[in-house]
C-alpha positions, 0 to 999 in steps of 0.5 A: 851534496851532488848524488850519483846514481848507479844503474841498478838504482834507476832501473829499480825506479824506472820499473815502477815508473817512480823516477820521481822519487828522485826529487827527494835528493835536494842537490844535483843528481848525476849518472856516469856515462858508463851507467848510462850505457848500462841502461841503453844495453838494458833497453836493447835486451828488452827492458824498455822501462829504461827508456824512461831514464832517457826521457828523465835526462831530457827533462833535465831532471839529472845529467850524465857525467864522466871521468874528467881528470887524471886523478878520477882516471887513476881512481877508476883504474885502481878499482877491482875489475869485478865491479862493472864498468858503471859502478867503478866509474861511479865510485871513482867520481864520487870519491874524487868529487866528494859526492854520495852514491846510490847503488844497490850493488853489494860489492860496490857498497862495500868498496864505497866504504873502504874509500869513505864514499857515502852511499845509500840505495833503493831502500833508502830512498823508499824509507825517506819517501815514507818518512817525509810522507811522499809515500805511505807504507803500503804504497812503499811496500807495493813499489818494493814488491813491484820492483822485485817482480819487474826489475828483479831487485834482490831486496834483503827485506820484503817489508819496509817496516823492518827498516823504520823499526830500526 
């Protein structure tokens, strides 16, 4: 199933130069045009590590997509305005196309649940990397610590062991 990635997950991964972890996703990977715009604003605001997103797009690792038809536009217009434009667009696309969503935004995840959109986030990707042997527990925790420091990631856990024990 294709996956849409929100700007916050991209920011976390780019901050520690680990966009390669997206290779754990089996199918096509997309970024909504509005989420891409968010990464560009981040670069303008001094988050230069977000330039890695442009590099990944140039290498065709993932593609940018946008609202394509009236059904997606109507869905987009029903999403609460408290969500950022990138999150709202990602939700509308994911819902209408039956795609999975990677986001760390709490309000977006709650709304995804009401829409029946499958979702995960940065922590889910790190846990998956550990489970498949791509990262050790120490490496995963180090990346998490760096994301918290560099990308200001507000993680609900500070040790991935807490998630692997569930």
